[in-house]
C-alpha positions in Angstrom: -25.5 -13.7 -22.9 -21.9 -13.5 -24.1 -18.9 -14.8 -22.2 -15.5 -15.1 -23.7 -12.4 -16.8 -22.4 -10.5 -13.5 -22.6 -13.0 -11.9 -20.2 -12.9 -14.8 -17.8 -9.1 -14.9 -17.9 -8.8 -11.2 -17.3 -11.1 -11.3 -14.2 -9.1 -14.2 -12.8 -5.9 -12.3 -13.5 -7.2 -9.2 -11.7 -8.4 -11.3 -8.8 -4.9 -12.8 -8.4 -3.3 -9.3 -8.6 -5.7 -7.8 -6.0 -5.2 -10.7 -3.7 -1.5 -10.3 -3.6 -0.6 -13.4 -5.7 1.7 -11.4 -7.9 3.8 -14.3 -9.1 0.7 -16.5 -9.9 -0.8 -13.5 -11.7 2.3 -13.1 -13.8 2.4 -16.8 -14.8 -1.3 -16.8 -15.5 -1.1 -13.6 -17.5 1.7 -15.0 -19.7 -0.1 -18.3 -20.3 -3.5 -16.7 -21.0 -2.0 -13.9 -23.2 -3.7 -11.2 -21.1 -1.5 -8.5 -22.7 -3.0 -9.3 -26.1 -6.6 -9.0 -25.1 -8.6 -5.9 -26.0 -9.9 -5.3 -22.5 -9.4 -1.9 -21.0 -8.4 -2.7 -17.4 -9.0 0.9 -16.2 -12.7 0.4 -16.8 -13.0 -2.8 -14.8 -13.7 -2.0 -11.1 -11.8 -3.6 -8.2 -13.1 -7.0 -7.0 -15.0 -7.5 -10.2 -14.8 -11.3 -10.1 -16.0 -11.5 -6.5 -18.8 -9.1 -7.3 -20.1 -11.3 -10.2 -19.7 -14.4 -8.1 -21.8 -12.9 -5.3 -24.5 -12.0 -7.8 -24.5 -15.5 -9.1 -24.8 -16.9 -5.6 -27.7 -14.6 -4.8 -29.4 -15.8 -8.0 -29.1 -19.4 -6.9 -30.5 -18.6 -3.5 -33.4 -16.7 -5.1 -34.0 -19.7 -7.4 -34.4 -22.0 -4.4 -37.1 -19.6 -3.1 -39.2 -19.8 -6.2 -41.9 -22.3 -7.0 -42.0 -24.2 -10.2 -44.9 -22.0 -11.3 -42.9 -18.9 -10.8 -44.5 -17.7 -7.5 -42.2 -16.7 -4.7 -42.1 -18.4 -1.3 -42.9 -16.1 1.7 -39.7 -16.5 3.5 -35.9 -16.9 3.2 -33.6 -19.8 2.7 -32.9 -21.9 5.8 -29.2 -20.9 5.6 -27.0 -19.1 3.2 -25.3 -21.2 0.4 -21.5 -21.3 0.1 -20.0 -20.8 -3.3 -19.2 -24.6 -3.5 -22.7 -25.5 -2.5 -24.1 -23.3 -5.2 -22.4 -25.3 -8.0 -23.4 -28.7 -6.7 -26.9 -29.7 -8.0 -27.6 -32.2 -5.3 -27.0 -29.7 -2.6 -29.2 -27.1 -4.2 -32.1 -29.6 -4.7 -31.7 -30.8 -1.1 -31.8 -27.2 0.3 -34.8 -26.4 -1.9 -36.8 -29.4 -0.6 -35.8 -28.6 3.0 -36.9 -25.0 2.5 -40.3 -26.2 1.2 -40.7 -28.6 4.1 -40.0 -25.9 6.7 -42.4 -23.5 5.1 -45.1 -26.2 5.1 -44.5 -26.8 8.8 -44.7 -23.1 9.6 -48.0 -22.8 7.7 -49.4 -25.8 9.5 -48.4 -24.4 12.9 -49.8 -21.0 12.0 -53.2 -22.5 11.0 -53.4 -24.4 14.3 -52.6 -21.4 16.4 -54.9 -19.1 14.4 -52.1 -16.7 13.7 -51.8 -14.9 10.4 -49.0 -15.0 8.0 -47.8 -11.7 9.3 -47.8 -12.5 13.0 -44.1 -13.0 13.3 -43.2 -9.7 11.6 -45.8 -7.8 13.6 -44.5 -9.0 16.9 -41.2 -7.4 16.1 -39.2 -10.6 16.2 -36.5 -10.8 13.5 -37.0 -13.4 10.8 -35.8 -16.9 11.4 -34.8 -16.0 14.9 -31.9 -13.9 13.7 -30.6 -11.3 16.0 -30.4 -7.7 14.9 -27.2 -5.9 15.6 -27.1 -2.1 15.3 -30.3 -2.2 13.4 -28.9 -4.6 10.7 -29.9 -8.3 10.3 -27.2 -10.9 10.9 -24.9 -8.4 12.5 -23.6 -7.2 9.2 -21.9 -3.8 9.0 -21.7 -1.3 6.2 -18.8 -2.1 3.9 -18.1 1.6 3.2 -15.9 3.3 5.7 -17.4 6.4 7.2 -14.8 9.1 7.8 -15.2 12.1 10.0 -16.1 15.1 7.8 -13.5 17.2 9.7 -10.6 15.0 8.4 -11.9 13.9 5.0 -10.4 15.7 2.1 -12.9 16.3 -0.8 -12.0 15.3 -4.3 -12.0 19.0 -5.3 -9.0 19.5 -3.0 -6.9 16.9 -4.8 -5.2 16.8 -8.2 -5.7 13.6 -10.2 -3.2 12.9 -13.0 -4.7 11.1 -15.9 -2.7 9.5 -18.8 -1.9 5.9 -17.9 -4.0 3.3 -19.7 -3.8 0.6 -17.1 -3.2 0.1 -13.3 -0.5 2.3 -11.8 1.5 0.0 -9.5 4.3 2.3 -8.3 5.1 6.0 -7.8 8.0 7.9 -6.4 8.9 11.6 -5.9 12.2 13.0 -7.1 14.2 13.7 -3.9 15.1 17.3 -4.9 12.2 18.6 -6.9 8.4 18.1 -7.4 8.7 15.6 -10.2 6.6 12.5 -9.6 7.4 9.3 -11.4 4.8 6.5 -11.9 4.9 3.0 -13.4 2.0 1.2 -14.9 0.7 -2.0 -16.5 0.5 -0.1 -19.8 4.3 -0.7 -20.2 5.1 3.0 -19.6 6.6 5.1 -16.8 5.7 8.8 -16.6 7.3 11.8 -15.0 4.9 14.4 -13.9 6.1 18.0 -13.3 4.1 19.3 -10.3 6.2 22.3 -9.3 4.5 25.7 -8.9 6.5 27.2 -11.7 5.5 24.6 -14.3 3.0 27.0 -15.8 -0.2 26.0 -14.0 -1.3 22.4 -14.7 0.9 19.4 -14.6 3.0 18.2 -17.5 4.0 14.7 -18.2 6.8 12.8 -19.9 6.0 9.4 -21.2 8.8 6.8 -20.9 7.8 4.0 -23.2 9.4 0.6 -22.4 10.2 -1.1 -25.7 12.1 -4.2 -26.8 14.0 -4.9 -30.0 12.2 -7.2 -32.4 13.0 -7.5 -36.1 15.3 -4.6 -36.0 12.6 -2.3 -34.6 11.7 -1.0 -31.2 8.2 -2.3 -30.2 6.2 -1.8 -27.0 7.1 -4.6 -24.5 3.4 -4.8 -23.3 4.8 -5.7 -19.9 4.1 -4.0 -16.5 6.5 -1.5 -15.1 6.8 -2.9 -11.6 9.5 -0.8 -9.8 11.2 2.5 -10.1 13.7 4.6 -8.0 15.4 8.0 -8.3 19.1 8.4 -7.6 20.0 10.6 -4.6 20.5 13.8 -6.6 17.4 13.4 -8.6 19.1 13.4 -12.0 18.3 9.8 -13.1 15.4 7.4 -12.7 15.7 3.7 -12.8 12.8 1.4 -13.8 12.3 -2.3 -13.7 9.8 -4.2 -15.9 8.2 -7.6 -16.3 10.0 -7.7 -19.7 13.2 -8.5 -17.7 15.0 -5.3 -18.4 16.0 -2.5 -16.1 16.4 1.0 -17.7 17.9 4.3 -16.7 16.3 7.5 -17.8 17.2 11.1 -17.4 14.8 13.4 -15.5 14.0 14.9 -19.0 12.6 11.5 -20.1 15.5 10.3 -22.3 16.6 6.7 -22.2 20.2 6.6 -21.0 20.8 2.8 -20.6 19.1 -0.5 -20.9 20.3 -3.2 -18.5 19.6 -6.7 -19.7 20.8 -9.8 -17.9 17.8 -11.0 -15.9 15.9 -13.9 -17.5 12.4 -12.9 -16.4 10.5 -10.1 -14.6 12.2 -7.7 -12.3 10.4 -7.3 -9.0 12.6 -4.6 -7.3 15.5 -2.3 -7.9 17.3 0.4 -5.8 20.0 2.9 -6.3 22.8 3.0 -3.7 23.3 6.2 -1.9 26.5 7.1 -3.8 24.6 6.8 -7.1 27.1 4.6 -8.9 25.3 1.3 -8.6 21.8 -0.1 -9.1 20.6 -3.3 -7.4 17.9 -5.4 -8.9 16.0 -8.6 -8.0 14.2 -10.9 -10.4 12.0 -14.0 -10.9 15.1 -15.8 -12.2 16.2 -16.2 -8.5 19.1 -13.8 -8.9 20.1 -10.3 -7.7 22.4 -8.1 -9.8 24.5 -5.1 -9.0 24.8 -2.9 -12.1 27.3 -0.2 -13.0 25.1 2.9 -13.4 27.6 4.6 -15.7 28.3 1.8 -18.1 25.1 -0.2 -17.8 27.1 -3.4 -17.3 26.5 -6.0 -14.6 29.2 -5.8 -11.9 28.1 -9.0 -10.2 25.2 -11.4 -10.3 24.3 -13.3 -7.1 22.8 -16.8 -7.5 22.1 -17.7 -3.8 18.3 -17.9 -3.8 16.5 -21.1 -4.8 13.3 -19.2 -5.8 12.3 -15.8 -7.2 13.9 -12.8 -5.4 11.2 -10.4 -4.3 13.0 -7.4 -2.7 16.4 -5.9 -2.1 17.7 -3.1 0.1 21.2 -1.5 0.4 22.9 -1.5 3.8 25.9 0.5 2.4 27.2 1.4 -1.1 28.5 -2.1 -1.6 26.5 -4.3 0.9 22.8 -5.3 0.5 20.1 -7.7 1.7 17.7 -9.7 -0.5 14.7 -11.8 0.3 12.8 -14.5 -1.7 9.9 -16.9 -1.9 12.4 -19.5 -0.6 11.8 -17.9 2.9 15.5 -16.9 3.2 17.2 -13.6 3.6 20.8 -13.2 2.3 23.2 -10.3 3.1 25.8 -10.0 0.3 28.6 -7.7 -0.6 30.0 -6.7 -4.0 33.2 -8.8 -4.7 32.3 -11.7 -2.4 31.3 -15.1 -3.7 29.1 -16.1 -0.8 26.6 -14.4 1.5 28.0 -12.6 4.5 24.9 -13.7 6.5 21.9 -15.8 5.8 18.8 -15.3 8.0 16.3 -18.1 8.3 13.1 -18.2 10.4 10.2 -17.3 8.3 7.8 -20.1 7.4 6.5 -18.6 4.2 7.7 -16.3 1.4 9.4 -13.1 2.6 7.7 -10.1 0.8 9.9 -7.1 1.8 13.0 -6.2 3.7 14.3 -2.8 4.9 17.4 -1.7 6.8 16.9 1.0 9.5 18.5 4.4 8.9 21.7 3.4 10.7 22.1 0.1 8.8 22.2 -1.8 12.0 18.8 -3.6 12.1 17.1 -5.3 9.2 13.3 -5.7 9.2 11.5 -8.4 7.2 7.8 -9.2 6.6 6.3 -12.4 5.3 3.2 -14.3 4.3 3.6 -16.1 7.6 2.0 -13.0 9.2 5.1 -12.1 11.2 7.7 -9.3 11.2 11.2 -10.1 12.2 14.1 -7.9 13.2 17.6 -9.1 12.5 21.1 -8.0 13.4 24.4 -8.9 11.8 25.6 -9.7 15.3 23.5 -12.8 15.7 21.9 -15.6 13.6 18.5 -15.7 15.2 16.1 -12.7 15.0 16.2 -10.0 17.6 12.4 -9.7 17.7 9.7 -11.9 16.3 6.7 -9.6 16.1 3.4 -11.4 15.8 0.1 -9.5 15.8 -1.2 -9.3 12.2 -3.9 -11.9 11.3 -3.1 -12.1 7.5 -0.1 -11.7 5.2 2.1 -8.6 5.7 2.8 -7.0 2.4 5.3 -4.2 3.2 7.2 -2.4 5.9 8.8 1.0 6.4 11.2 2.4 8.9 10.6 6.0 10.1 13.4 8.5 9.0 14.3 9.0 12.7 16.8 7.9 15.2 20.5 7.2 14.7 21.7 7.6 11.1 18.8 9.8 10.1 18.1 13.5 9.7 16.0 13.4 12.9 18.3 11.7 15.3 16.5 12.8 18.5 13.2 11.2 17.5 12.3 7.7 18.4 12.7 5.0 15.7 9.5 3.4 14.6 8.6 0.6 12.2 5.3 0.5 10.2 3.8 -2.6 8.7 0.9 -2.9 6.2 -1.1 -6.1 6.0 -3.9 -7.8 4.1 -5.8 -7.9 7.4 -6.7 -4.2 6.5 -4.6 -2.8 9.4 -1.4 -0.8 9.8 0.7 -1.3 12.9 3.3 1.0 14.4 6.1 -0.8 16.3 8.6 0.3 19.0 11.5 -1.8 17.8 13.7 -1.2 20.8 11.1 -2.8 23.1 9.6 -5.1 20.5 6.0 -4.0 21.1 3.2 -2.7 19.0 2.4 0.9 19.9 -0.7 1.4 17.7 -3.0 -0.6 15.5 -4.5 1.7 12.8 -7.8 0.2 11.8 -9.7 2.6 9.5 -9.0 0.7 6.3 -11.6 -1.8 5.0 -9.4 -3.7 2.5 -5.8 -4.9 2.2 -3.2 -2.3 2.8 -0.5 -2.2 0.1 1.7 0.7 1.1 2.8 2.9 4.0 5.2 5.9 3.9 6.5 8.2 6.6 6.8 12.0 6.1 10.4 13.3 5.8 10.3 14.4 9.5 8.8 11.1 10.6 5.8 12.8 12.3 3.2 11.5 9.9 2.5 8.2 8.2 0.5 7.8 5.0 -1.2 4.5 4.2 -2.9 3.3 1.0 -5.4 0.5 0.7 -7.5 -1.2 -1.9 -10.5 0.4 -0.3 -9.5 3.5 -2.4 -8.5 5.5 0.7 -5.3 7.3 1.6 -5.1 8.0 5.4 -2.6 10.3 7.1 -1.8 9.3 10.7 0.1 11.2 13.4 3.2 9.5 14.8 4.4 12.4 16.8 5.0 12.3 20.5 5.1 15.6 22.4 8.6 16.4 23.7 10.0 19.2 25.8 12.0 21.8 24.0 15.5 22.6 25.2 16.7 26.0 26.2 19.9 27.9 26.9 20.7 31.4 27.8 19.4 33.9 25.3 18.2 31.1 23.0 15.3 28.7 22.9 15.5 25.7 20.6 13.6 22.6 19.7 15.8 19.5 19.8 15.9 19.4 16.0 16.1 23.1 15.0 17.5 26.2 16.8 15.4 29.3 16.8 16.7 32.6 18.0 14.3 34.2 20.5 14.3 37.5 22.4 13.5 35.9 25.9 14.8 33.0 27.9 11.9 30.8 28.9 11.2 27.1 29.3 8.3 25.9 27.2 6.9 22.7 25.8 5.5 21.7 22.4 2.0 20.4 22.7 1.2 18.2 19.7 -2.2 18.9 18.2 -2.8 15.1 17.5 -2.2 12.1 19.6 0.2 9.6 18.3 -1.8 7.1 16.2 -4.6 9.5 15.5 -6.2 9.9 12.1 -5.3 13.3 10.8 -6.6 13.3 7.3 -8.3 11.0 4.8 -8.7 11.1 1.0 -10.9 8.7 -1.0 -9.6 8.2 -4.6 -11.2 6.5 -7.6 -9.3 3.2 -7.5 -7.6 0.8 -5.2 -4.3 2.3 -3.9 -1.1 0.4 -4.7 1.5 2.9 -3.5 1.8 6.1 -1.4 4.8 8.4 -1.2 5.8 11.8 0.3 7.8 14.4 -1.6 11.1 15.6 -0.2 9.7 18.7 1.5 6.8 16.9 3.1 4.0 19.0 1.6 2.6 16.5 -0.9 1.6 12.8 -0.9 1.4 10.9 -4.2 -0.8 7.8 -4.6 -1.0 5.4 -7.5 -4.2 3.5 -8.2 -5.8 0.5 -9.9 -7.9 2.7 -12.2 -4.8 4.1 -13.9 -4.8 7.4 -11.9 -2.1 9.1 -9.9 -3.2 11.7 -7.4 -2.0 14.1 -4.8 -3.8 16.6 -2.5 -3.3 20.3 -2.7 -1.5 22.1 0.1 -3.0 22.7 3.5 -1.5 23.8 6.8 -1.4 21.8 10.0 -1.6 23.9 13.1 0.3 23.4 16.4 0.6 25.3 19.6 3.5 26.4 21.8 2.6 26.8 25.5 5.1 29.1 27.2 5.6 29.4 31.0 5.1 33.2 31.0 3.4 34.1 27.7 2.3 32.8 24.3 4.6 33.7 21.4 3.6 32.9 17.8 6.4 32.6 15.3 7.1 31.0 12.0 10.1 28.8 11.4 11.3 25.8 9.5 9.2 22.6 9.3 11.1 20.8 12.1 9.7 23.1 14.8 6.3 22.0 16.1 4.6 25.4 15.4 5.6 25.5 11.8 4.3 25.8 8.3 3.8 22.1 7.7 2.1 22.0 4.3 -0.5 19.3 3.9 -4.0 19.0 5.2 -5.8 20.9 8.0 -7.7 18.9 10.5 -10.8 20.4 12.0 -9.8 24.0 12.2 -8.8 27.0 10.2 -5.1 27.6 9.1 -2.9 29.7 11.2 -1.5 32.9 9.7 2.0 32.3 8.5 
């Protein structure tokens, strides 16, 4: 048997990461020199520490059931050991003696009644009086999710991008082309060209994050934790645990290195205009950078603990959140927060402005979501439904201020309780609880038209859910149009769009090869990217969703742009063959 401190430290480090203790994992990784070990993290499966602990616990329970001469008792322990019990010799010895005493009593009772050793099992009564639920002892259920074959996407229908040498924490599509950026624990970001005219397979550009030491550029050996494209897709910004933000061209060339944070960067965002970058760091500060010069325009020192997330409200105003449980709204050129929101009782993990910039959503380790408005100090809604920490949130690209103004505004939340929830923020109620994941959910993302939601979990699954609600189509003389897109027609009729999936229904599911950290849609809504713990980035090939148009007088089939319900929406088919387009 061989156990090294590096191996133990790595398993503890991975456990902290997988459990969402990102700041503890960072501190532990630095102190234990994880980056200097020779362990290939991509080969270590998720939940490795828990798995080996479970096996050790099973060994101790088996040990209790064995006589000193090596023979096995005919029975099972009186009750399962806890992990703490298993490391306490007195408890183990007491349980072992109690087990022997009970078996002796059972044998004596069996001799008196004349029953054989197999009487209990032959009578069909479960062992130790334990009830059987769904044919399984102790009411345990299978840990692997069973997905309907009609919605599951086989591995052969997905493209897996290999190249990273460690976990891939983040991915993001270029807003104007099929370039997918990914950031990893191998201290690189990569840009993958997935366009149809890229010559067949995907090509990748490797963006190595280096630091200057001894007059030379050497790999930083730090995680790339955040990345974001500017609005016209010409530049990519990355943030790293080495404390530097960097700006790259879409061709993979380093344009600027932004260095003023004193510690890891947890988040960064471009403003809509594309002239500023906003970053948040473990040094408790947020910084607005000039994207053209690489200089810091202003550093904000308002948080008393690490800043975890930032989001722009406008080109000069933003919100930030922290482990100090506070949310600050700040503006470039001002020396104090415009607003400070307090109400969370644990660290605030993520914040997001709605498309109109009117409402700010926040989620926290206190298991709540809160909706804030600049018009008042207290929260507009305090949404309590999740049973564990909420890791992230996303607004739908619908409602006022979006490209889909007629659709209802929704908020999605992803939690360590393995569920995703869809919220109607106007009413402050949960519309749907999406429960098909089996492990913590780290990411959610709406499709560009807001009709679908992707979710990614550490159960290795990406699920696609319907968020669409059927709506009547408007009509006018000589023209029939959906409320988002006009379509010239030859007849004047009143007809309704019938959505093929109910809101909240599971449309498609894909099982990857590693725990999913991030999911994202491309700009045209025909691809979903997913980054995983095994170092892979994947996306499914194109499929077509089908819809129906029911007309008052007749059925008319037509092809139009993706905002009309009967459209060529490229993604996955659910339970039937594609319609001719």
